mmCIF file of the C-alpha atoms, coordinates in Angstrom:
data_MODEL
# 
_entry.id   MODEL 
# 
loop_
_atom_site.group_PDB 
_atom_site.id 
_atom_site.type_symbol 
_atom_site.label_atom_id 
_atom_site.label_alt_id 
_atom_site.label_comp_id 
_atom_site.label_asym_id 
_atom_site.label_entity_id 
_atom_site.label_seq_id 
_atom_site.pdbx_PDB_ins_code 
_atom_site.Cartn_x 
_atom_site.Cartn_y 
_atom_site.Cartn_z 
_atom_site.occupancy 
_atom_site.B_iso_or_equiv 
_atom_site.pdbx_formal_charge 
_atom_site.auth_seq_id 
_atom_site.auth_comp_id 
_atom_site.auth_asym_id 
_atom_site.auth_atom_id 
_atom_site.pdbx_PDB_model_num 
ATOM 1   C CA . UNK A 1 1   ? 11.978  -18.277 -4.646  1.00 0.00 ? 1   UNK A CA 1 
ATOM 2   C CA . UNK A 1 2   ? 9.721   -20.337 -2.384  1.00 0.00 ? 2   UNK A CA 1 
ATOM 3   C CA . UNK A 1 3   ? 11.270  -18.610 0.648   1.00 0.00 ? 3   UNK A CA 1 
ATOM 4   C CA . UNK A 1 4   ? 10.547  -15.219 -0.926  1.00 0.00 ? 4   UNK A CA 1 
ATOM 5   C CA . UNK A 1 5   ? 6.846   -16.033 -1.252  1.00 0.00 ? 5   UNK A CA 1 
ATOM 6   C CA . UNK A 1 6   ? 6.752   -17.524 2.221   1.00 0.00 ? 6   UNK A CA 1 
ATOM 7   C CA . UNK A 1 7   ? 8.103   -14.251 3.589   1.00 0.00 ? 7   UNK A CA 1 
ATOM 8   C CA . UNK A 1 8   ? 5.488   -12.258 1.653   1.00 0.00 ? 8   UNK A CA 1 
ATOM 9   C CA . UNK A 1 9   ? 2.699   -14.507 2.944   1.00 0.00 ? 9   UNK A CA 1 
ATOM 10  C CA . UNK A 1 10  ? 3.957   -13.976 6.501   1.00 0.00 ? 10  UNK A CA 1 
ATOM 11  C CA . UNK A 1 11  ? 4.090   -10.203 5.882   1.00 0.00 ? 11  UNK A CA 1 
ATOM 12  C CA . UNK A 1 12  ? 0.508   -10.127 4.600   1.00 0.00 ? 12  UNK A CA 1 
ATOM 13  C CA . UNK A 1 13  ? -0.672  -12.255 7.515   1.00 0.00 ? 13  UNK A CA 1 
ATOM 14  C CA . UNK A 1 14  ? 1.167   -9.907  9.857   1.00 0.00 ? 14  UNK A CA 1 
ATOM 15  C CA . UNK A 1 15  ? -0.432  -6.863  8.269   1.00 0.00 ? 15  UNK A CA 1 
ATOM 16  C CA . UNK A 1 16  ? -3.847  -8.398  8.767   1.00 0.00 ? 16  UNK A CA 1 
ATOM 17  C CA . UNK A 1 17  ? -3.022  -8.973  12.411  1.00 0.00 ? 17  UNK A CA 1 
ATOM 18  C CA . UNK A 1 18  ? -1.611  -5.465  12.742  1.00 0.00 ? 18  UNK A CA 1 
ATOM 19  C CA . UNK A 1 19  ? -4.724  -3.948  11.180  1.00 0.00 ? 19  UNK A CA 1 
ATOM 20  C CA . UNK A 1 20  ? -6.834  -5.949  13.588  1.00 0.00 ? 20  UNK A CA 1 
ATOM 21  C CA . UNK A 1 21  ? -4.918  -4.732  16.625  1.00 0.00 ? 21  UNK A CA 1 
ATOM 22  C CA . UNK A 1 22  ? -4.331  -1.165  15.417  1.00 0.00 ? 22  UNK A CA 1 
ATOM 23  C CA . UNK A 1 23  ? -7.874  -0.463  14.407  1.00 0.00 ? 23  UNK A CA 1 
ATOM 24  C CA . UNK A 1 24  ? -9.690  -2.500  17.045  1.00 0.00 ? 24  UNK A CA 1 
ATOM 25  C CA . UNK A 1 25  ? -11.410 -4.864  14.652  1.00 0.00 ? 25  UNK A CA 1 
ATOM 26  C CA . UNK A 1 26  ? -13.264 -7.506  16.582  1.00 0.00 ? 26  UNK A CA 1 
ATOM 27  C CA . UNK A 1 27  ? -12.605 -11.197 16.093  1.00 0.00 ? 27  UNK A CA 1 
ATOM 28  C CA . UNK A 1 28  ? -16.355 -11.592 16.043  1.00 0.00 ? 28  UNK A CA 1 
ATOM 29  C CA . UNK A 1 29  ? -16.729 -9.283  13.038  1.00 0.00 ? 29  UNK A CA 1 
ATOM 30  C CA . UNK A 1 30  ? -18.712 -11.162 10.451  1.00 0.00 ? 30  UNK A CA 1 
ATOM 31  C CA . UNK A 1 31  ? -18.723 -10.137 6.827   1.00 0.00 ? 31  UNK A CA 1 
ATOM 32  C CA . UNK A 1 32  ? -21.730 -11.225 4.829   1.00 0.00 ? 32  UNK A CA 1 
ATOM 33  C CA . UNK A 1 33  ? -22.144 -10.594 1.110   1.00 0.00 ? 33  UNK A CA 1 
ATOM 34  C CA . UNK A 1 34  ? -25.500 -8.946  1.829   1.00 0.00 ? 34  UNK A CA 1 
ATOM 35  C CA . UNK A 1 35  ? -24.117 -6.597  4.493   1.00 0.00 ? 35  UNK A CA 1 
ATOM 36  C CA . UNK A 1 36  ? -24.465 -2.985  3.343   1.00 0.00 ? 36  UNK A CA 1 
ATOM 37  C CA . UNK A 1 37  ? -21.247 -1.026  2.967   1.00 0.00 ? 37  UNK A CA 1 
ATOM 38  C CA . UNK A 1 38  ? -20.034 0.970   5.946   1.00 0.00 ? 38  UNK A CA 1 
ATOM 39  C CA . UNK A 1 39  ? -18.993 3.790   3.615   1.00 0.00 ? 39  UNK A CA 1 
ATOM 40  C CA . UNK A 1 40  ? -21.215 6.065   1.601   1.00 0.00 ? 40  UNK A CA 1 
ATOM 41  C CA . UNK A 1 41  ? -20.766 6.290   -2.142  1.00 0.00 ? 41  UNK A CA 1 
ATOM 42  C CA . UNK A 1 42  ? -19.429 9.835   -1.594  1.00 0.00 ? 42  UNK A CA 1 
ATOM 43  C CA . UNK A 1 43  ? -16.772 8.529   0.815   1.00 0.00 ? 43  UNK A CA 1 
ATOM 44  C CA . UNK A 1 44  ? -15.779 5.753   -1.576  1.00 0.00 ? 44  UNK A CA 1 
ATOM 45  C CA . UNK A 1 45  ? -15.427 8.347   -4.346  1.00 0.00 ? 45  UNK A CA 1 
ATOM 46  C CA . UNK A 1 46  ? -13.389 10.560  -2.002  1.00 0.00 ? 46  UNK A CA 1 
ATOM 47  C CA . UNK A 1 47  ? -10.972 7.697   -1.247  1.00 0.00 ? 47  UNK A CA 1 
ATOM 48  C CA . UNK A 1 48  ? -10.818 6.801   -4.947  1.00 0.00 ? 48  UNK A CA 1 
ATOM 49  C CA . UNK A 1 49  ? -9.850  10.422  -5.700  1.00 0.00 ? 49  UNK A CA 1 
ATOM 50  C CA . UNK A 1 50  ? -7.266  10.486  -2.906  1.00 0.00 ? 50  UNK A CA 1 
ATOM 51  C CA . UNK A 1 51  ? -5.669  7.295   -4.228  1.00 0.00 ? 51  UNK A CA 1 
ATOM 52  C CA . UNK A 1 52  ? -5.385  8.805   -7.718  1.00 0.00 ? 52  UNK A CA 1 
ATOM 53  C CA . UNK A 1 53  ? -3.930  12.049  -6.326  1.00 0.00 ? 53  UNK A CA 1 
ATOM 54  C CA . UNK A 1 54  ? -1.429  10.037  -4.251  1.00 0.00 ? 54  UNK A CA 1 
ATOM 55  C CA . UNK A 1 55  ? -0.306  8.029   -7.287  1.00 0.00 ? 55  UNK A CA 1 
ATOM 56  C CA . UNK A 1 56  ? 0.004   11.220  -9.364  1.00 0.00 ? 56  UNK A CA 1 
ATOM 57  C CA . UNK A 1 57  ? 2.169   12.804  -6.630  1.00 0.00 ? 57  UNK A CA 1 
ATOM 58  C CA . UNK A 1 58  ? 4.335   9.668   -6.441  1.00 0.00 ? 58  UNK A CA 1 
ATOM 59  C CA . UNK A 1 59  ? 4.781   9.629   -10.217 1.00 0.00 ? 59  UNK A CA 1 
ATOM 60  C CA . UNK A 1 60  ? 5.902   13.289  -10.053 1.00 0.00 ? 60  UNK A CA 1 
ATOM 61  C CA . UNK A 1 61  ? 8.298   12.291  -7.232  1.00 0.00 ? 61  UNK A CA 1 
ATOM 62  C CA . UNK A 1 62  ? 6.704   15.099  -5.188  1.00 0.00 ? 62  UNK A CA 1 
ATOM 63  C CA . UNK A 1 63  ? 7.501   13.975  -1.649  1.00 0.00 ? 63  UNK A CA 1 
ATOM 64  C CA . UNK A 1 64  ? 5.865   17.076  -0.110  1.00 0.00 ? 64  UNK A CA 1 
ATOM 65  C CA . UNK A 1 65  ? 2.586   16.265  -1.864  1.00 0.00 ? 65  UNK A CA 1 
ATOM 66  C CA . UNK A 1 66  ? 2.892   12.575  -0.908  1.00 0.00 ? 66  UNK A CA 1 
ATOM 67  C CA . UNK A 1 67  ? 3.376   13.631  2.747   1.00 0.00 ? 67  UNK A CA 1 
ATOM 68  C CA . UNK A 1 68  ? -0.061  15.269  2.712   1.00 0.00 ? 68  UNK A CA 1 
ATOM 69  C CA . UNK A 1 69  ? -1.679  11.852  2.083   1.00 0.00 ? 69  UNK A CA 1 
ATOM 70  C CA . UNK A 1 70  ? 0.258   9.894   4.726   1.00 0.00 ? 70  UNK A CA 1 
ATOM 71  C CA . UNK A 1 71  ? -1.034  9.227   8.238   1.00 0.00 ? 71  UNK A CA 1 
ATOM 72  C CA . UNK A 1 72  ? 1.116   10.971  10.827  1.00 0.00 ? 72  UNK A CA 1 
ATOM 73  C CA . UNK A 1 73  ? 1.777   8.023   13.122  1.00 0.00 ? 73  UNK A CA 1 
ATOM 74  C CA . UNK A 1 74  ? 4.563   5.695   14.258  1.00 0.00 ? 74  UNK A CA 1 
ATOM 75  C CA . UNK A 1 75  ? 2.241   2.916   13.000  1.00 0.00 ? 75  UNK A CA 1 
ATOM 76  C CA . UNK A 1 76  ? 2.315   4.031   9.353   1.00 0.00 ? 76  UNK A CA 1 
ATOM 77  C CA . UNK A 1 77  ? 3.649   1.089   7.327   1.00 0.00 ? 77  UNK A CA 1 
ATOM 78  C CA . UNK A 1 78  ? 5.236   0.775   3.902   1.00 0.00 ? 78  UNK A CA 1 
ATOM 79  C CA . UNK A 1 79  ? 6.323   -2.712  2.762   1.00 0.00 ? 79  UNK A CA 1 
ATOM 80  C CA . UNK A 1 80  ? 8.966   -2.473  0.070   1.00 0.00 ? 80  UNK A CA 1 
ATOM 81  C CA . UNK A 1 81  ? 12.302  -3.608  -1.281  1.00 0.00 ? 81  UNK A CA 1 
ATOM 82  C CA . UNK A 1 82  ? 15.335  -2.837  0.838   1.00 0.00 ? 82  UNK A CA 1 
ATOM 83  C CA . UNK A 1 83  ? 18.550  -1.320  -0.504  1.00 0.00 ? 83  UNK A CA 1 
ATOM 84  C CA . UNK A 1 84  ? 20.471  -4.601  -0.144  1.00 0.00 ? 84  UNK A CA 1 
ATOM 85  C CA . UNK A 1 85  ? 19.677  -8.288  0.112   1.00 0.00 ? 85  UNK A CA 1 
ATOM 86  C CA . UNK A 1 86  ? 21.578  -8.291  3.420   1.00 0.00 ? 86  UNK A CA 1 
ATOM 87  C CA . UNK A 1 87  ? 18.803  -6.097  4.841   1.00 0.00 ? 87  UNK A CA 1 
ATOM 88  C CA . UNK A 1 88  ? 16.309  -8.828  4.043   1.00 0.00 ? 88  UNK A CA 1 
ATOM 89  C CA . UNK A 1 89  ? 15.463  -7.839  0.451   1.00 0.00 ? 89  UNK A CA 1 
ATOM 90  C CA . UNK A 1 90  ? 11.918  -6.769  1.475   1.00 0.00 ? 90  UNK A CA 1 
ATOM 91  C CA . UNK A 1 91  ? 10.918  -5.204  4.775   1.00 0.00 ? 91  UNK A CA 1 
ATOM 92  C CA . UNK A 1 92  ? 8.369   -3.168  6.645   1.00 0.00 ? 92  UNK A CA 1 
ATOM 93  C CA . UNK A 1 93  ? 9.247   0.498   7.041   1.00 0.00 ? 93  UNK A CA 1 
ATOM 94  C CA . UNK A 1 94  ? 7.476   1.944   10.090  1.00 0.00 ? 94  UNK A CA 1 
ATOM 95  C CA . UNK A 1 95  ? 6.602   5.510   11.007  1.00 0.00 ? 95  UNK A CA 1 
ATOM 96  C CA . UNK A 1 96  ? 5.721   8.519   8.883   1.00 0.00 ? 96  UNK A CA 1 
ATOM 97  C CA . UNK A 1 97  ? 9.241   9.903   8.471   1.00 0.00 ? 97  UNK A CA 1 
ATOM 98  C CA . UNK A 1 98  ? 10.812  6.490   7.807   1.00 0.00 ? 98  UNK A CA 1 
ATOM 99  C CA . UNK A 1 99  ? 8.151   5.736   5.173   1.00 0.00 ? 99  UNK A CA 1 
ATOM 100 C CA . UNK A 1 100 ? 8.593   9.108   3.483   1.00 0.00 ? 100 UNK A CA 1 
ATOM 101 C CA . UNK A 1 101 ? 12.393  8.816   3.534   1.00 0.00 ? 101 UNK A CA 1 
ATOM 102 C CA . UNK A 1 102 ? 12.200  5.388   1.886   1.00 0.00 ? 102 UNK A CA 1 
ATOM 103 C CA . UNK A 1 103 ? 9.785   6.664   -0.757  1.00 0.00 ? 103 UNK A CA 1 
ATOM 104 C CA . UNK A 1 104 ? 12.105  9.615   -1.419  1.00 0.00 ? 104 UNK A CA 1 
ATOM 105 C CA . UNK A 1 105 ? 15.027  7.186   -1.839  1.00 0.00 ? 105 UNK A CA 1 
ATOM 106 C CA . UNK A 1 106 ? 12.953  5.228   -4.383  1.00 0.00 ? 106 UNK A CA 1 
ATOM 107 C CA . UNK A 1 107 ? 12.229  8.425   -6.329  1.00 0.00 ? 107 UNK A CA 1 
ATOM 108 C CA . UNK A 1 108 ? 15.883  9.545   -6.314  1.00 0.00 ? 108 UNK A CA 1 
ATOM 109 C CA . UNK A 1 109 ? 17.213  6.146   -7.471  1.00 0.00 ? 109 UNK A CA 1 
ATOM 110 C CA . UNK A 1 110 ? 16.116  6.711   -11.060 1.00 0.00 ? 110 UNK A CA 1 
ATOM 111 C CA . UNK A 1 111 ? 12.993  5.834   -12.977 1.00 0.00 ? 111 UNK A CA 1 
ATOM 112 C CA . UNK A 1 112 ? 9.963   5.324   -10.758 1.00 0.00 ? 112 UNK A CA 1 
ATOM 113 C CA . UNK A 1 113 ? 6.408   5.074   -12.027 1.00 0.00 ? 113 UNK A CA 1 
ATOM 114 C CA . UNK A 1 114 ? 3.204   3.411   -10.866 1.00 0.00 ? 114 UNK A CA 1 
ATOM 115 C CA . UNK A 1 115 ? 0.535   2.594   -13.453 1.00 0.00 ? 115 UNK A CA 1 
ATOM 116 C CA . UNK A 1 116 ? -2.691  1.463   -11.742 1.00 0.00 ? 116 UNK A CA 1 
ATOM 117 C CA . UNK A 1 117 ? -5.414  -0.488  -13.491 1.00 0.00 ? 117 UNK A CA 1 
ATOM 118 C CA . UNK A 1 118 ? -8.152  1.829   -12.215 1.00 0.00 ? 118 UNK A CA 1 
ATOM 119 C CA . UNK A 1 119 ? -10.843 -0.345  -13.821 1.00 0.00 ? 119 UNK A CA 1 
ATOM 120 C CA . UNK A 1 120 ? -9.989  -3.089  -11.311 1.00 0.00 ? 120 UNK A CA 1 
ATOM 121 C CA . UNK A 1 121 ? -9.734  -0.824  -8.264  1.00 0.00 ? 121 UNK A CA 1 
ATOM 122 C CA . UNK A 1 122 ? -11.754 -2.018  -5.265  1.00 0.00 ? 122 UNK A CA 1 
ATOM 123 C CA . UNK A 1 123 ? -12.432 -0.017  -2.104  1.00 0.00 ? 123 UNK A CA 1 
ATOM 124 C CA . UNK A 1 124 ? -13.949 -1.675  0.944   1.00 0.00 ? 124 UNK A CA 1 
ATOM 125 C CA . UNK A 1 125 ? -14.648 -0.576  4.495   1.00 0.00 ? 125 UNK A CA 1 
ATOM 126 C CA . UNK A 1 126 ? -13.025 -2.482  7.314   1.00 0.00 ? 126 UNK A CA 1 
ATOM 127 C CA . UNK A 1 127 ? -15.046 -0.326  9.697   1.00 0.00 ? 127 UNK A CA 1 
ATOM 128 C CA . UNK A 1 128 ? -16.421 3.230   9.597   1.00 0.00 ? 128 UNK A CA 1 
ATOM 129 C CA . UNK A 1 129 ? -12.946 4.749   9.996   1.00 0.00 ? 129 UNK A CA 1 
ATOM 130 C CA . UNK A 1 130 ? -10.735 2.287   8.112   1.00 0.00 ? 130 UNK A CA 1 
ATOM 131 C CA . UNK A 1 131 ? -10.913 1.475   4.406   1.00 0.00 ? 131 UNK A CA 1 
ATOM 132 C CA . UNK A 1 132 ? -8.825  -0.607  2.049   1.00 0.00 ? 132 UNK A CA 1 
ATOM 133 C CA . UNK A 1 133 ? -7.932  0.097   -1.554  1.00 0.00 ? 133 UNK A CA 1 
ATOM 134 C CA . UNK A 1 134 ? -6.899  -2.854  -3.741  1.00 0.00 ? 134 UNK A CA 1 
ATOM 135 C CA . UNK A 1 135 ? -5.521  -2.139  -7.216  1.00 0.00 ? 135 UNK A CA 1 
ATOM 136 C CA . UNK A 1 136 ? -3.439  -4.178  -9.682  1.00 0.00 ? 136 UNK A CA 1 
ATOM 137 C CA . UNK A 1 137 ? -0.564  -1.950  -10.783 1.00 0.00 ? 137 UNK A CA 1 
ATOM 138 C CA . UNK A 1 138 ? 2.551   -1.966  -12.889 1.00 0.00 ? 138 UNK A CA 1 
ATOM 139 C CA . UNK A 1 139 ? 5.585   -0.460  -11.161 1.00 0.00 ? 139 UNK A CA 1 
ATOM 140 C CA . UNK A 1 140 ? 8.781   0.661   -12.845 1.00 0.00 ? 140 UNK A CA 1 
ATOM 141 C CA . UNK A 1 141 ? 11.597  1.279   -10.369 1.00 0.00 ? 141 UNK A CA 1 
ATOM 142 C CA . UNK A 1 142 ? 15.398  1.395   -10.480 1.00 0.00 ? 142 UNK A CA 1 
ATOM 143 C CA . UNK A 1 143 ? 15.954  1.265   -6.702  1.00 0.00 ? 143 UNK A CA 1 
ATOM 144 C CA . UNK A 1 144 ? 18.526  -1.191  -5.283  1.00 0.00 ? 144 UNK A CA 1 
ATOM 145 C CA . UNK A 1 145 ? 19.888  -2.248  -8.660  1.00 0.00 ? 145 UNK A CA 1 
ATOM 146 C CA . UNK A 1 146 ? 16.556  -3.229  -10.174 1.00 0.00 ? 146 UNK A CA 1 
ATOM 147 C CA . UNK A 1 147 ? 16.166  -2.997  -13.916 1.00 0.00 ? 147 UNK A CA 1 
ATOM 148 C CA . UNK A 1 148 ? 13.651  -0.200  -14.473 1.00 0.00 ? 148 UNK A CA 1 
ATOM 149 C CA . UNK A 1 149 ? 11.130  -2.240  -16.441 1.00 0.00 ? 149 UNK A CA 1 
ATOM 150 C CA . UNK A 1 150 ? 7.407   -2.391  -15.596 1.00 0.00 ? 150 UNK A CA 1 
ATOM 151 C CA . UNK A 1 151 ? 6.518   -5.294  -13.285 1.00 0.00 ? 151 UNK A CA 1 
ATOM 152 C CA . UNK A 1 152 ? 3.087   -6.380  -12.043 1.00 0.00 ? 152 UNK A CA 1 
ATOM 153 C CA . UNK A 1 153 ? 2.095   -5.862  -8.408  1.00 0.00 ? 153 UNK A CA 1 
ATOM 154 C CA . UNK A 1 154 ? -1.029  -5.887  -6.294  1.00 0.00 ? 154 UNK A CA 1 
ATOM 155 C CA . UNK A 1 155 ? -1.149  -2.613  -4.363  1.00 0.00 ? 155 UNK A CA 1 
ATOM 156 C CA . UNK A 1 156 ? -3.062  -2.714  -1.106  1.00 0.00 ? 156 UNK A CA 1 
ATOM 157 C CA . UNK A 1 157 ? -3.488  0.497   0.874   1.00 0.00 ? 157 UNK A CA 1 
ATOM 158 C CA . UNK A 1 158 ? -5.267  0.989   4.160   1.00 0.00 ? 158 UNK A CA 1 
ATOM 159 C CA . UNK A 1 159 ? -6.753  4.379   4.884   1.00 0.00 ? 159 UNK A CA 1 
ATOM 160 C CA . UNK A 1 160 ? -7.714  5.793   8.284   1.00 0.00 ? 160 UNK A CA 1 
ATOM 161 C CA . UNK A 1 161 ? -10.158 8.597   8.904   1.00 0.00 ? 161 UNK A CA 1 
ATOM 162 C CA . UNK A 1 162 ? -8.438  11.344  10.901  1.00 0.00 ? 162 UNK A CA 1 
ATOM 163 C CA . UNK A 1 163 ? -9.649  14.795  11.995  1.00 0.00 ? 163 UNK A CA 1 
ATOM 164 C CA . UNK A 1 164 ? -7.781  16.096  8.906   1.00 0.00 ? 164 UNK A CA 1 
ATOM 165 C CA . UNK A 1 165 ? -9.495  13.608  6.572   1.00 0.00 ? 165 UNK A CA 1 
ATOM 166 C CA . UNK A 1 166 ? -8.589  10.194  5.150   1.00 0.00 ? 166 UNK A CA 1 
ATOM 167 C CA . UNK A 1 167 ? -4.880  9.338   5.308   1.00 0.00 ? 167 UNK A CA 1 
ATOM 168 C CA . UNK A 1 168 ? -2.896  6.382   3.990   1.00 0.00 ? 168 UNK A CA 1 
ATOM 169 C CA . UNK A 1 169 ? -1.839  4.200   6.922   1.00 0.00 ? 169 UNK A CA 1 
ATOM 170 C CA . UNK A 1 170 ? -0.433  1.176   5.105   1.00 0.00 ? 170 UNK A CA 1 
ATOM 171 C CA . UNK A 1 171 ? 1.035   0.683   1.623   1.00 0.00 ? 171 UNK A CA 1 
ATOM 172 C CA . UNK A 1 172 ? 1.844   -2.850  0.535   1.00 0.00 ? 172 UNK A CA 1 
ATOM 173 C CA . UNK A 1 173 ? 2.782   -3.651  -3.052  1.00 0.00 ? 173 UNK A CA 1 
ATOM 174 C CA . UNK A 1 174 ? 2.944   -7.416  -3.520  1.00 0.00 ? 174 UNK A CA 1 
ATOM 175 C CA . UNK A 1 175 ? 4.967   -8.543  -6.546  1.00 0.00 ? 175 UNK A CA 1 
ATOM 176 C CA . UNK A 1 176 ? 3.071   -10.900 -8.822  1.00 0.00 ? 176 UNK A CA 1 
ATOM 177 C CA . UNK A 1 177 ? 5.294   -13.810 -9.787  1.00 0.00 ? 177 UNK A CA 1 
ATOM 178 C CA . UNK A 1 178 ? 5.485   -14.943 -13.389 1.00 0.00 ? 178 UNK A CA 1 
ATOM 179 C CA . UNK A 1 179 ? 3.172   -17.781 -14.354 1.00 0.00 ? 179 UNK A CA 1 
ATOM 180 C CA . UNK A 1 180 ? 4.826   -21.166 -13.818 1.00 0.00 ? 180 UNK A CA 1 
ATOM 181 C CA . UNK A 1 181 ? 6.195   -22.849 -16.919 1.00 0.00 ? 181 UNK A CA 1 
ATOM 182 C CA . UNK A 1 182 ? 4.622   -26.258 -17.322 1.00 0.00 ? 182 UNK A CA 1 
# 
């Protein structure tokens, strides 16, 4: 179990590094609590609406609709469970088609549902063209032999502004471990 969390910590650290290199974030970027947001309220509401539409499409298992929200890039990333433990149990799936194929496999495996806690949703700008959505969710999935019961996750999405509008570049759902028994 400790190894599992170590791997997830490495993945999150890697994603942070990837975001830094992919989106040209400077090491000298300083975030101050008093710094005004880089996104307008209208843009934040737009991203909030896109996230809800994406989740609705995923819950319908509508891969064509999901495709319309995904960044068309070899750098698109989805971190998720693999089909077998031999594949590493959790992995990064890279590239638009690979991400969409893995999502489609999740949908076809049986029950699949994401239930976000929209009251706790947080959207922040990483720069003018990159934003992050953070939402606690409950995910029910039967993929790779999982029991399809709701489990808590933290869903972290990164969005990039493209000529076609905001698109999801990264989707990471971190499982929340049960509270330790003392």
